[in-house]
N, C-alpha and C positions, 0 to 999 in steps of 0.2 A: 504493499499499499503506499502511495506517495505520502509525504508529510505536507503540511500547507506551504511550507517555503519551496518544496520541490515542485508543487503545483505552480507556483510563480514561475520557476526556472522552465518549466515545461511549456505552460500553456499562455501566460500573461507576458513574460519578457520577451519571447522571440518575435511576436508581432510588432510590438513596441521597437526593437532593433531594426526589423526590417523597415518599418515605416520611417524611422530615424535615417536609415541609409538611404531611403527612397527619396529624401529631401528635407528631412528634419522640420523645423517649426517654419510656420508660416512669417514671411519676412517682415510683416507689421510688428513694428514695436508695440503698438496697442495690443495686439493679440497676445503676444507674448506675456505682458503684463497682466492681460485678463486671465490667461492660464494659471499663472502664478496664485493671483487672488483666487479665483476659483477653487484651486488645489487646497489652498490652506482653508478656506470656508468648509470644503468638502470634508476635511479631516475634522476640524472642529465640531461641526455641527451633527456629523454622524457618530462621533465618538460616545456621547453619553445614550444616545437613541440605541446603538448597537449594544453597550454594555448591559442596558435595561434589559432588551429581549433576551440575550443570552442569561441573565441572571433569572429571567423568568422560564428558562429552558425553551424558549420558541425554537431553538436550534442549539447542537451540541456538536462536538468533534469526534472522530475516531480515536481509538486508542494510539497513542504513540504517533499522532499526526501534528501534535503541538509542540514546538520547543520551548517556549515559555509565555506567560500573560503578563499585560499591564492590566490592571483592574479584572473585567471577567474575560475580555477579549484577548487572543493570542496575538503575537507581535505580526503574524501573517495577515491578520484582520486591518491592522492597521496600514499595513503596506498596500493592501486592496484600495484602501480608501484614496490612497495617492496614485496608484497605478492606473486605476480605471479611468480618472480624468485624464491622465498621460496619453493612454492608448487611445481613447476618443478624441481627445484634442488633436493628436498626431494625423488622425484619419481626417477631422475637420480641415487641418491645415491643407490635405491633398484635395479635399474637395474645394476649398476656398470660395465660399459663397460672397456675394457681394454684401459687405457690411457698413455700407455708407448710408447717411440719412438721405431720405427722397421725400419731397414733397407728398403728402397722403399717408406718411409712417403714423401720424397721430389720428387715423381713422377712428371713429368713437366705436362703430359696429364691432370689430373683432375684438377690440378691448375689453368691452363691456362683456361679450360673449365668452371670451376665455375666461374673464374673471368670475363669471357667473358659474361656469361648468367647473371651476375649481372650487368655489363655495360649496356647490352641492357635493362634490365628492369628499369634501372635508367632511361635511355634514354626515355623509353615509359613513365615512371612517369612524367618527365619533359614535355611530349607531353601532356600528360593528364591535366596538370595543366593550358593549355592554356584554357581550357573550365570549366565553372563554374561546371557541372555535373561531371567532372574529378578531381575535388579538393582532396576530401578524398582519393580516391585510388591513385592518382598521389603523393600526400603528404605522404602516406605510402611508396611509391617505393622510392621515391627522399630520405626519411629519414633512411628507413632501409637498402636498398640494397648497397649502397657504403660499409657499415660495414660488411655485408655479403660477398661482394666481396673481402674484405680484409682477412677475415678469410680463404676462399678458396684459395686466392693466397698464404697465408702461409702455411695453413695444409691441403689443398684439398687432398693430397695424403693420410693423415691419416683419413680425414672425409670419403673419399671413401672407404676405406680399413675397416673403422668401422661401415660402412652405415646400418648394419642389427641392430646391438646393439643400435646404436644413433636412429634409427627408433623406435625401442622399447621403448625407452626414451622419444620420441617425440609424439608419437600417442596419448596415453591414455590421458596425461594432456591437449593435445590441443583439443581433441574431449570433455572432460569435460568441458573446457573453453568455448568452442563453445555452449555447451547445458547451462549452467548457463547465458551466456550472453544473448542467446536468451530468456531465462526466465526473465531475468532483462529487456530487451525492451518490452516484451509481457505485464510486470507488470506496464510499465511506469516509471521505475526508471530512466531510459534515453531514449531518443530517437534520430533517426538518421534523419538529412535532407534528403528530398525527391528532393530538389534541387541542393545540393552540393555532391551528390553521383550519382554513374550510375543507380540506381534503380533497379540493378539486386539482387534478393532475393531468399532464398530457405524458402518458407513460408512468414515469416515476418522477417527474419534473413538476413540481408544486407551482400553480398559477402564482401564487404570492411571489416566488423568485422571479417570474416573468414580470411581473408589475414592477419589482424592485427596480430592474434593470432598464425598464422603460421610462420611469420616472426620473432615475439617477443620471441617465444619459441625458434625456431631455432637459433636465436642470443644467448639466455641463454645457450642452450645445447653445441652449438659449442664454445662459450666463455669459458665456464667451463672447457670443456674437452680439449681445445687446451692450456688453460693456464696449465693444469696440463702435458700436453704432451711437452710442451716449458721447463717447470721445469725439467721435465726428461730428455731433451734433454742436458739442460745445468748445470743438476745436483743442481738445486735451491730447497731451502727449503726441504732438506732432513730431515726424522725424525731422531731425535738422537738415535743412537745405546745405548742398554742397557749396563751398565758397568758389567763387568765379574770379579768376586772374589773381 
């Protein structure tokens, strides 16, 4: 059986290295700053949530798969918090959607619609938390959807205008993370509770794990692109112009 750190070496680091060799980061300074900020936020925001769910035994780890823990979470978990944005961000660099502000990006309809959907799903998450079997899915929705709602309330017009390019940035890393997560569960590196989850699965892959990677990759992609978009709107972090003469 692979350990958690070996899982990273086999499944997470190789695509990161390949994407780096294929061209590295997006050339925009704004993009690189946005990636650093999003990664820091991902680690800080996910840590207490993740530790709480491990303490509640929503998931646990196979024997001899964990080297050591910080709090309730193994060190491999914290690495995942940083490596997932890195992987998704490198793929986003390759897709390179237009992240410039355009007239109409403050259109009210997509901002209101996106915010309303996020509020509705947050309420659904709160309702799910009332049942033990809804703990995992409810915790995901309550944790992630308020942030997604803010993203749409601010930049929903841009996100809707750029939806095709952003979808191209979103789908491949999400499908890949679904696949490798399913492999990890199959190998017993981690296991999901059948009591504190809905029990809805595709094969042995819990629906909660699928939702987790949907919302986290969505947060990363929207977070980075909206950061660059806001910088373009306000003229922040402009690249220095070359000196002439």
